[in-house]
Structure formats: structure tokens, C-alpha cells
C-alpha positions as CSV (number, residue, x, y, z in Angstrom):
1,M,-3.1,37.9,29.7
2,T,0.1,35.8,29.6
3,K,3.3,37.8,29.3
4,Y,5.7,36.3,26.8
5,E,9.4,36.9,27.8
6,Q,12.5,36.4,25.7
7,L,14.3,33.1,26.3
8,N,17.7,33.3,28.2
9,T,19.9,31.4,25.7
10,S,23.4,32.1,24.4
11,E,21.8,33.5,21.3
12,S,19.7,36.0,23.1
13,S,21.8,36.7,26.2
14,H,24.2,39.6,26.6
15,Q,27.1,37.2,27.1
16,P,29.9,37.4,24.5
17,K,29.6,34.7,21.7
18,N,32.3,32.1,21.3
19,K,33.8,31.4,17.9
20,R,32.6,28.1,16.3
21,S,35.2,25.5,15.2
22,T,35.8,24.6,11.5
23,K,34.2,21.1,12.1
24,V,31.1,22.6,13.5
25,N,30.8,25.0,10.6
26,I,31.2,22.1,8.0
27,L,28.5,20.2,9.9
28,I,26.1,23.2,9.8
29,V,26.7,23.5,6.0
30,F,25.8,19.9,5.4
31,L,22.7,20.2,7.6
32,F,21.5,23.3,5.6
33,L,22.1,21.4,2.3
34,A,20.0,18.4,3.5
35,I,17.2,20.6,4.6
36,G,17.2,22.5,1.3
37,I,17.1,19.4,-0.8
38,T,14.2,18.0,1.3
39,V,12.2,21.2,0.9
40,W,12.9,21.4,-2.8
41,T,11.6,17.9,-3.5
42,T,8.6,18.3,-1.2
43,I,7.1,21.6,-2.3
44,P,6.0,20.4,-5.8
45,S,4.2,17.4,-4.2
46,L,2.4,19.7,-1.8
47,L,1.4,22.0,-4.6
48,Y,0.1,19.0,-6.7
49,L,-1.9,17.7,-3.7
50,E,-3.4,21.1,-3.1
51,N,-4.3,21.5,-6.8
52,T,-5.8,18.0,-6.9
53,T,-7.9,18.7,-3.8
54,N,-9.2,21.9,-5.3
55,I,-10.1,20.1,-8.5
56,I,-12.0,17.4,-6.5
57,E,-13.8,20.0,-4.4
58,Q,-14.8,22.0,-7.5
59,S,-16.1,18.9,-9.3
60,E,-18.5,18.2,-6.4
61,Q,-20.0,21.7,-6.4
62,I,-22.9,23.0,-8.5
63,P,-21.5,25.4,-11.2
64,I,-21.8,29.0,-10.1
65,P,-23.5,31.4,-12.6
66,T,-21.2,33.9,-14.1
67,T,-23.9,36.6,-14.4
68,T,-24.0,39.3,-11.8
69,P,-27.0,38.8,-9.4
70,A,-29.5,41.6,-9.1
71,P,-29.3,43.6,-5.8
72,I,-31.5,42.3,-3.0
73,S,-33.9,45.0,-1.8
74,T,-35.6,42.9,0.9
75,P,-34.1,40.9,3.8
76,I,-33.3,37.3,2.9
77,E,-35.7,34.9,4.7
78,K,-34.5,32.0,6.8
79,P,-34.3,28.9,4.7
80,I,-37.1,26.3,4.9
81,P,-36.1,23.2,7.0
82,P,-34.4,20.5,5.0
83,M,-36.6,18.4,2.8
84,S,-37.2,14.7,3.3
85,K,-34.8,12.3,1.6
86,S,-37.5,11.5,-1.1
87,R,-37.5,14.1,-3.9
88,K,-40.7,16.0,-4.4
89,V,-43.7,15.0,-6.5
90,V,-45.5,17.5,-8.8
91,A,-48.5,15.5,-10.1
92,A,-51.6,16.5,-12.1
93,Y,-54.7,14.8,-13.3
94,F,-55.3,14.9,-17.1
95,T,-58.9,14.1,-18.0
96,S,-60.0,12.3,-21.2
97,W,-62.7,14.9,-21.8
98,S,-60.4,17.9,-21.8
99,I,-59.7,17.4,-25.5
100,Y,-63.3,18.3,-26.4
101,A,-64.8,21.7,-25.5
102,R,-61.9,22.7,-23.3
103,A,-59.5,22.1,-26.3
104,Y,-56.7,21.1,-24.0
105,N,-54.4,18.3,-25.2
106,V,-51.5,16.3,-23.8
107,V,-49.0,18.5,-25.8
108,D,-50.3,21.6,-23.9
109,M,-48.8,20.3,-20.6
110,D,-45.4,21.7,-19.4
111,A,-43.9,18.2,-18.8
112,N,-40.6,19.8,-17.5
113,K,-42.4,20.9,-14.4
114,L,-44.3,17.7,-13.7
115,T,-43.1,14.4,-12.3
116,H,-46.4,12.4,-12.5
117,I,-49.5,12.5,-14.7
118,L,-52.7,10.7,-13.6
119,Y,-55.0,9.9,-16.5
120,A,-58.7,10.1,-15.6
121,F,-60.6,7.8,-15.8
122,A,-61.0,4.1,-16.4
123,N,-64.3,2.6,-15.5
124,L,-65.1,-0.8,-13.9
125,K,-67.9,-3.4,-14.6
126,P,-69.9,-5.2,-11.9
127,D,-67.8,-8.3,-12.5
128,G,-64.6,-6.4,-11.8
129,E,-63.3,-5.8,-15.3
130,V,-61.5,-2.4,-15.7
131,F,-62.0,-0.8,-19.0
132,L,-61.3,2.6,-20.6
133,G,-64.0,5.2,-20.3
134,D,-63.7,6.8,-23.7
135,A,-62.1,4.6,-26.3
136,W,-62.0,7.3,-29.0
137,A,-60.2,9.9,-26.8
138,D,-58.1,7.3,-25.1
139,T,-56.7,5.1,-27.9
140,D,-58.3,5.9,-31.2
141,K,-58.2,9.6,-32.0
142,H,-55.6,10.6,-34.6
143,F,-53.7,13.8,-33.8
144,D,-51.5,15.8,-36.1
145,E,-48.7,13.7,-37.7
146,D,-50.5,10.4,-36.8
147,S,-50.5,7.9,-39.7
148,W,-53.6,6.5,-41.3
149,N,-51.7,3.8,-43.3
150,D,-50.7,1.3,-40.6
151,E,-50.0,-2.2,-41.5
152,K,-50.1,-3.3,-37.9
153,K,-52.2,-2.4,-34.8
154,N,-50.9,0.9,-33.2
155,L,-51.9,2.9,-30.3
156,Y,-53.3,6.4,-30.9
157,G,-55.4,8.9,-28.9
158,N,-54.3,10.5,-25.6
159,F,-52.3,7.5,-24.6
160,K,-50.0,7.6,-27.7
161,Q,-49.5,11.3,-26.9
162,L,-48.6,10.4,-23.3
163,G,-46.2,7.7,-24.5
164,L,-44.4,10.3,-26.7
165,L,-44.3,12.7,-23.8
166,K,-42.7,10.0,-21.6
167,K,-40.1,9.3,-24.3
168,K,-39.0,13.0,-24.3
169,N,-39.2,13.3,-20.5
170,R,-37.7,10.2,-18.9
171,N,-38.5,11.3,-15.4
172,L,-42.2,11.7,-16.2
173,K,-44.4,8.9,-14.9
174,V,-48.0,8.2,-16.2
175,S,-50.6,6.3,-14.2
176,L,-54.1,5.2,-15.1
177,S,-56.7,6.4,-12.5
178,I,-59.6,4.0,-12.0
179,G,-63.0,5.1,-10.7
180,G,-63.6,8.7,-9.7
181,W,-66.7,10.2,-8.4
182,S,-69.0,9.1,-11.3
183,W,-67.5,5.6,-11.7
184,S,-67.1,4.3,-8.1
185,T,-70.5,2.6,-7.9
186,H,-69.2,-1.0,-8.3
187,F,-66.2,-0.7,-6.0
188,P,-67.9,-2.2,-2.9
189,T,-69.2,-5.3,-4.6
190,V,-66.0,-5.9,-6.7
191,A,-63.7,-5.5,-3.7
192,A,-65.8,-7.8,-1.6
193,N,-65.5,-10.8,-3.9
194,S,-62.2,-12.7,-4.6
195,D,-63.2,-13.5,-8.2
196,S,-64.1,-10.0,-9.1
197,R,-61.0,-8.7,-7.3
198,E,-58.9,-11.0,-9.5
199,K,-60.6,-9.7,-12.6
200,F,-60.0,-6.2,-11.5
201,V,-56.3,-6.9,-11.0
202,T,-55.8,-8.8,-14.2
203,S,-57.6,-6.3,-16.4
204,S,-55.7,-3.4,-14.8
205,I,-52.4,-5.0,-15.4
206,N,-53.3,-5.7,-19.0
207,L,-54.2,-2.0,-19.5
208,L,-50.9,-1.0,-17.9
209,K,-48.8,-3.2,-20.2
210,D,-50.8,-2.5,-23.4
211,L,-50.8,1.3,-22.9
212,G,-47.2,1.5,-21.6
213,L,-47.9,3.0,-18.2
214,D,-45.9,3.4,-15.0
215,G,-48.6,2.7,-12.5
216,L,-52.2,2.5,-11.3
217,D,-54.2,5.0,-9.3
218,V,-57.3,3.8,-7.4
219,D,-60.0,6.5,-6.9
220,W,-62.7,4.9,-4.8
221,E,-65.1,7.6,-3.7
222,Y,-65.7,6.4,-1.0
223,P,-65.7,3.3,1.2
224,K,-68.8,3.6,3.5
225,N,-68.1,1.2,6.3
226,E,-65.6,-1.1,8.0
227,E,-66.3,-3.9,5.6
228,D,-65.5,-1.7,2.6
229,A,-62.3,-0.5,4.2
230,K,-61.2,-4.1,4.9
231,N,-61.9,-5.1,1.3
232,Y,-60.2,-2.0,0.0
233,V,-57.0,-3.2,1.7
234,K,-57.4,-6.7,0.1
235,L,-57.8,-5.1,-3.4
236,L,-54.6,-3.0,-2.9
237,K,-52.6,-6.0,-1.6
238,E,-53.5,-8.0,-4.6
239,L,-52.8,-5.1,-7.0
240,R,-49.4,-4.6,-5.4
241,K,-48.5,-8.3,-5.7
242,A,-49.6,-8.4,-9.3
243,L,-47.6,-5.3,-10.3
244,D,-44.5,-6.7,-8.7
245,N,-45.0,-10.1,-10.3
246,Y,-45.4,-8.4,-13.7
247,S,-42.2,-6.5,-13.2
248,R,-40.3,-9.7,-12.3
249,S,-41.8,-11.6,-15.3
250,R,-40.1,-9.1,-17.5
251,N,-36.8,-9.6,-15.6
252,S,-37.0,-6.0,-14.5
253,S,-36.4,-4.4,-11.1
254,Y,-38.7,-1.5,-12.0
255,K,-41.3,-0.8,-9.3
256,F,-44.6,0.1,-10.8
257,L,-46.5,2.7,-8.9
258,L,-49.7,2.0,-6.9
259,T,-51.4,5.1,-5.6
260,A,-54.8,6.2,-4.4
261,A,-56.9,9.4,-4.4
262,M,-57.8,9.9,-0.7
263,P,-60.5,12.0,1.1
264,C,-59.9,14.9,3.4
265,G,-63.4,14.8,4.9
266,E,-63.5,13.4,8.4
267,D,-66.5,11.3,7.8
268,Q,-64.7,9.6,4.9
269,Y,-61.1,9.2,6.1
270,R,-62.1,7.8,9.6
271,K,-63.6,4.8,7.8
272,M,-60.3,3.9,6.1
273,N,-57.8,1.4,7.4
274,L,-54.9,3.8,6.7
275,K,-52.1,1.9,8.5
276,K,-52.7,-1.3,6.4
277,M,-53.1,0.7,3.2
278,N,-49.7,2.3,3.9
279,K,-48.1,-1.2,3.4
280,Y,-49.2,-1.3,-0.3
281,L,-49.5,2.3,-1.5
282,D,-46.6,4.4,-2.8
283,I,-48.5,7.7,-2.7
284,F,-51.6,8.9,-0.9
285,Y,-53.0,11.8,-3.1
286,L,-55.1,13.8,-0.6
287,M,-58.0,15.5,-2.3
288,A,-57.7,18.6,-0.2
289,Y,-60.5,20.6,-2.0
290,D,-64.3,20.7,-2.2
291,F,-64.5,21.5,1.5
292,Q,-67.3,24.0,0.6
293,G,-69.7,24.1,-2.4
294,S,-73.3,24.2,-3.5
295,W,-74.2,21.8,-0.6
296,S,-72.9,24.3,2.0
297,S,-75.1,26.6,4.1
298,K,-72.7,29.5,3.8
299,A,-70.0,30.8,1.5
300,G,-66.6,29.5,2.6
301,H,-63.2,28.3,1.7
302,Q,-63.0,25.1,-0.4
303,S,-59.3,24.3,0.2
304,N,-58.0,26.1,3.3
305,L,-54.8,24.8,4.8
306,Y,-55.8,25.6,8.4
307,G,-59.2,25.8,10.2
308,V,-61.3,24.5,13.1
309,D,-63.5,22.2,11.0
310,L,-62.5,21.0,7.6
311,S,-58.8,21.8,6.8
312,T,-55.9,20.2,5.0
313,D,-53.7,20.3,8.1
314,K,-56.3,18.4,10.1
315,A,-56.5,15.7,7.5
316,V,-52.7,15.4,7.2
317,K,-52.2,15.0,10.9
318,Y,-54.9,12.3,11.1
319,Y,-53.2,10.3,8.3
320,I,-49.8,10.5,9.9
321,D,-51.3,9.6,13.4
322,Q,-52.8,6.5,11.8
323,G,-49.5,5.3,10.5
324,V,-49.2,6.8,7.0
325,D,-45.6,7.8,6.2
326,N,-45.0,11.5,5.8
327,D,-43.2,11.1,2.5
328,K,-46.1,9.2,1.0
329,I,-48.5,12.1,1.4
330,V,-49.1,14.4,-1.5
331,L,-51.4,17.5,-1.1
332,G,-54.1,17.9,-3.7
333,M,-54.9,21.5,-4.8
334,P,-57.7,22.7,-7.1
335,M,-57.2,24.4,-10.4
336,Y,-60.8,25.7,-10.3
337,G,-62.9,27.9,-8.1
338,R,-66.3,27.4,-6.5
339,A,-68.8,30.2,-6.7
340,F,-71.4,31.5,-4.3
341,Q,-73.9,34.2,-5.5
342,N,-76.0,36.8,-3.8
343,T,-73.8,36.8,-0.7
344,N,-72.1,39.4,1.4
345,G,-68.9,37.3,1.3
346,L,-67.0,34.8,3.4
347,G,-69.1,33.2,6.1
348,S,-72.4,34.7,4.8
349,S,-75.5,33.0,3.4
350,Y,-75.9,32.9,-0.3
351,N,-78.5,32.1,-3.0
352,G,-77.2,30.2,-6.1
353,V,-73.8,29.4,-7.5
354,G,-73.9,30.7,-11.0
355,E,-73.3,29.2,-14.4
356,G,-69.5,28.6,-14.2
357,N,-67.4,27.7,-17.2
358,W,-68.3,24.1,-17.8
359,E,-70.7,23.2,-15.0
360,Q,-72.7,25.2,-12.5
361,G,-70.8,27.0,-9.9
362,I,-67.3,26.0,-11.1
363,Y,-64.8,28.3,-12.8
364,D,-61.4,27.4,-14.3
365,Y,-58.7,28.9,-12.3
366,K,-57.3,30.6,-15.4
367,K,-60.4,32.7,-15.6
368,L,-60.1,34.0,-12.1
369,P,-60.5,36.5,-10.6
370,L,-63.5,37.5,-12.8
371,P,-63.7,41.0,-14.2
372,G,-64.8,43.4,-11.4
373,S,-63.7,41.1,-8.6
374,V,-60.9,41.7,-6.1
375,E,-58.7,38.9,-4.9
376,Y,-58.1,38.4,-1.1
377,F,-55.8,36.3,1.0
378,D,-56.8,34.8,4.3
379,D,-53.5,34.6,6.2
380,K,-55.0,32.7,9.2
381,K,-56.5,29.9,7.2
382,V,-54.1,30.2,4.3
383,A,-56.8,30.5,1.6
384,S,-57.7,32.9,-1.1
385,Y,-60.9,34.1,-2.7
386,S,-62.3,36.8,-4.9
387,Y,-65.4,39.0,-4.3
388,C,-67.3,41.2,-6.6
389,A,-69.3,43.8,-4.6
390,S,-71.5,44.9,-7.5
391,K,-72.6,41.3,-8.3
392,K,-72.2,40.0,-4.7
393,E,-70.3,37.0,-6.0
394,F,-67.8,35.1,-3.8
395,I,-65.4,32.6,-5.4
396,T,-63.1,30.3,-3.4
397,Y,-59.9,29.0,-5.1
398,D,-56.1,28.7,-4.6
399,S,-53.9,31.6,-5.8
400,P,-50.1,31.4,-6.3
401,Q,-49.7,32.9,-2.9
402,V,-51.6,30.0,-1.3
403,V,-49.6,27.4,-3.4
404,Y,-46.3,28.9,-2.1
405,Q,-47.6,28.7,1.5
406,K,-48.7,25.1,1.0
407,T,-45.3,24.1,-0.5
408,D,-43.6,25.6,2.5
409,Y,-45.9,23.5,4.7
410,I,-45.0,20.4,2.6
411,K,-41.3,21.0,3.1
412,R,-41.6,21.7,6.9
413,N,-43.6,18.5,7.4
414,D,-41.5,16.3,5.1
415,L,-44.5,15.5,2.9
416,R,-44.0,14.2,-0.6
417,G,-45.4,17.0,-2.8
418,V,-48.3,18.5,-4.8
419,M,-51.1,17.2,-6.9
420,F,-53.5,19.3,-9.0
421,W,-57.1,18.6,-10.2
422,E,-57.0,19.1,-13.1
423,I,-54.4,20.5,-15.4
424,S,-56.6,22.1,-18.1
425,G,-57.8,24.7,-15.6
426,D,-54.4,26.3,-15.1
427,L,-52.7,29.2,-17.0
428,P,-49.7,28.4,-19.1
429,T,-46.4,28.3,-17.1
430,S,-45.3,31.3,-19.2
431,N,-47.8,33.3,-17.0
432,E,-46.5,34.2,-13.6
433,R,-49.9,33.3,-12.1
434,S,-49.7,29.7,-13.2
435,L,-50.3,27.4,-10.2
436,L,-48.1,24.7,-11.7
437,L,-45.3,27.2,-11.9
438,A,-45.8,28.3,-8.3
439,A,-45.6,24.7,-7.1
440,Y,-42.5,24.0,-9.2
441,H,-40.6,26.9,-7.7
442,G,-42.2,26.5,-4.3
443,L,-40.8,23.0,-3.9
444,G,-37.3,24.0,-5.0
445,G,-37.3,23.7,-8.8
446,K,-35.9,20.9,-11.0
447,D,-33.2,19.7,-8.7
448,A,-35.7,19.2,-5.8
449,L,-38.1,17.1,-7.9
450,D,-38.4,13.3,-8.2
451,Q,-35.8,12.0,-10.7
452,I,-36.9,8.3,-10.9
453,S,-37.0,7.2,-14.5
454,N,-40.2,6.0,-16.2
455,H,-40.7,2.6,-17.8
456,C,-40.7,2.4,-21.6
457,F,-40.1,-1.3,-22.3
458,F,-43.4,-3.2,-22.9
459,P,-42.6,-6.1,-25.3
460,D,-45.9,-7.8,-24.6
461,S,-48.2,-4.8,-25.5
462,I,-50.9,-5.5,-28.0
463,Y,-49.8,-2.3,-29.8
464,E,-46.9,-2.4,-32.2
465,N,-45.7,1.2,-31.5
466,V,-45.8,0.6,-27.7
467,R,-43.7,-2.6,-28.2
468,N,-41.2,-0.5,-30.2
469,G,-41.0,2.3,-27.6
470,F,-42.6,4.7,-30.2
471,E,-39.5,4.6,-32.3
């Protein structure tokens, strides 16, 4: 340690002090006056600058709640690694048929916790024309407060309800999904021919502008060979070009969305030309479910994050290795469970799948776990299931705990977000077991979600109320 010693000056030495002259004293007085005036004029400026700096810093901060936080009884976990620059997507499919027996309508969705809605489905003809699958549900049905005395042609049905929802929630984007499992039959022949591709593109754009949509979602299940994969890229390229041209024709800089529902089965995704698809797609919605079902030899997980054979993680890594951008990948999760009956549980043989709620072997998530069943969590594979010992029934589905684990995975790997199939199967977000609620909080809440505005200006729609923005 350094030893600090007193300086040997006339002021500090023991030598007697000499008396100062009058001139020196006068000079000292003037010096003190000058210093005093300088300090007096400088201090207010310094105080002003300090106050201004505080104001600027405070204006850049998020307001701090004035309520007293509850005491923390458990250790605070380390924060998840920073998210990607792109804000997170929370998407859900809404099906046209949900308004029937399921009695689930557009107004039942909690739009505040969604960024994207994918409307299922539009069909396609052999010549490539894309058309709505259920005209009454899609554009004709009159809901409460809809008028029956129109002088001009107006849009009704689910798409009017979606338009009103967009108007109230300007960050909510709506896309039309084309195809699906039941309506993918004509994709190979349509994509292989330039004329039918052109008709596919033109009719899709017409539906987008007439219905007032923000994008198109292609759900081709599935390309079977290299030729299909090559033609799929051609179709996407032409769709992307047409969407951009339509935007420019309206003197708009808005980028309409082009997305696709994508497989997680190795046999399917290895046939895709993912690197070329990445050039044209904004989002890859990975259908990370249906890994097991009535076609399986044993009861197993249908949407596990990890695992040796089928797993979400394995599919994600393949997509990224093939050139798909991390922040274009959205993980799909089921809002339903798949049942296996007469089984001893996970990994065991079974006999039958049961009646389900709407089709054999499938239960809405909101009905799970069934009475008498116990819910379990597989921490190694990150999957959940229920088992009823008395009925020997095993049901595989995602619980809120699984959704939280998957949203952590999404943030760690800089993926884009979450997609659900399909929204009518969930509990209301007022219920703490809602999967949508878990995804919303798991990704970071409102401030973490995609804030890109939707598009509400369609002056060339065939519908008067769409042209007027539902005013």
C-alpha cells in the first residue's frame, strides 16, 4: 500500500509565515470574486442539464408499476437468452366448420393474444381455380346484428366477422389457407402446369382482395417426389410475385404474407426443396403433431419436443440445416389429444382408439384430462399425456407445462413463434389451463409479439362493406 505523506510547503511546514502585502491581498479578493461569479452562473446550467438528462432517461423507460410486488418464495430463474430481432408469432387455425356442432365462432377467439389467424380451408379445382370450401359459412351466414336489407352486395359469414376483428385489432393478420389433408388431391397436377398455376395464382389473389385478407397459406399435404417439390417452388415463386404486384398496383408498400403448412415427418420433409422455398415464404408453419395415432403399433406421444425417432427438434434442425431461416420457423402444437384404448400406457400395445368428441380417437384439449384420468409429464421428451387405469385409456396431448417448455425452446433457438391446430379445441383464456394463454405468456406477453399492422384498404373488392373498411 502506498503511504501518502504531507507536502512540505510553506502552508504545511513549521516555518513561520510571512505577512502578505496589501497588493497581494487585493489580488486575492478579486480572484475570489471572479471564482464566485463563475460558480454562481454555472450551477443553474448544470442543474438544468442534469434535470433534462433525467427526463430523457425516464421517457425511454417502461413505466414502473406503483403496486407493491408480491414476495418471491422461489429462486428467480436465469433469463431465457435474448429473442431474435423479429417479434414473436402466435397463430391459430380457425376452421369453417367450427361454427356448426362445435358452436365456436370468430367472436369467441381472444384476438388480443393472437397475431395471425389462418382460415381453413379453400379448395382447388383440377384446372387450378381456388374457391371457398363452404360458401354459407364463409361469406353468406348472417350473424347477430347483420343486416338483411342491403341495397348493395356485402360480405357476411365468417369473413365479415374476421374483417371486423381485424378492424378492432390492427396487429391481427388473417390469411386464407388453401388445401389441407382432404383437399390436396389436385396440387400435383395444378403445380405441374403453367396455365393451371396461373389460374391458381389469379383466383387466390382475387379471394384475397375480395375478402380483405393479409396473406395466403398453402397447405399441400404432401409433395411425393422431386418433381412435385420442384413444381411447389414454381407455384410459390409465382404467388410471391403476384402478391407483390398486387400491392404495388394499389400504390402500397404493404407486404402480403405467403406462408405454408409444413410436415415434420422425415419421409415428407426430405422430399421438399426447403432452401428454394425459403426465398419465397415468410413463415414455415411446422405441423409438429400427429407423430402417433390410430396407424401406430403402440401408444405414444403425438407431439414430443425431443426423441430418437419422430420429434419436433429433429425436424427443426433439418429445416435449418437445409437453409430455412430460424426466424421463419413457427412450431405447430395440437389443441386436441389422440387416444389409445386397452393399453398399459406409454410404449405399450393397444386395441382401439375410442369415440372421441367429433371423430374417432380425437378429443378436444378442453375436455382433457378425462374424468378418472391422471395427467403426466415426460421431462425427457417434453411431452404430456393422461392415463386412466380403470379404463386402460392413454391420451397424448400438449399441456400448459409442455407449451411453456416449447416456448422456451423457441426463444433459445431464435425461432419465430407458435401455431395451434385448431383454436376451437382450447379452453377460454380466462382459464389458467388455456394453451393460448400459456403460449402468450411463454413468449413474453404483448410487448414480445409481432406488431406489424394488418391491411384494411381494399378498394377493388366485390363487396361494398370490404371496400368501405367495414365502416
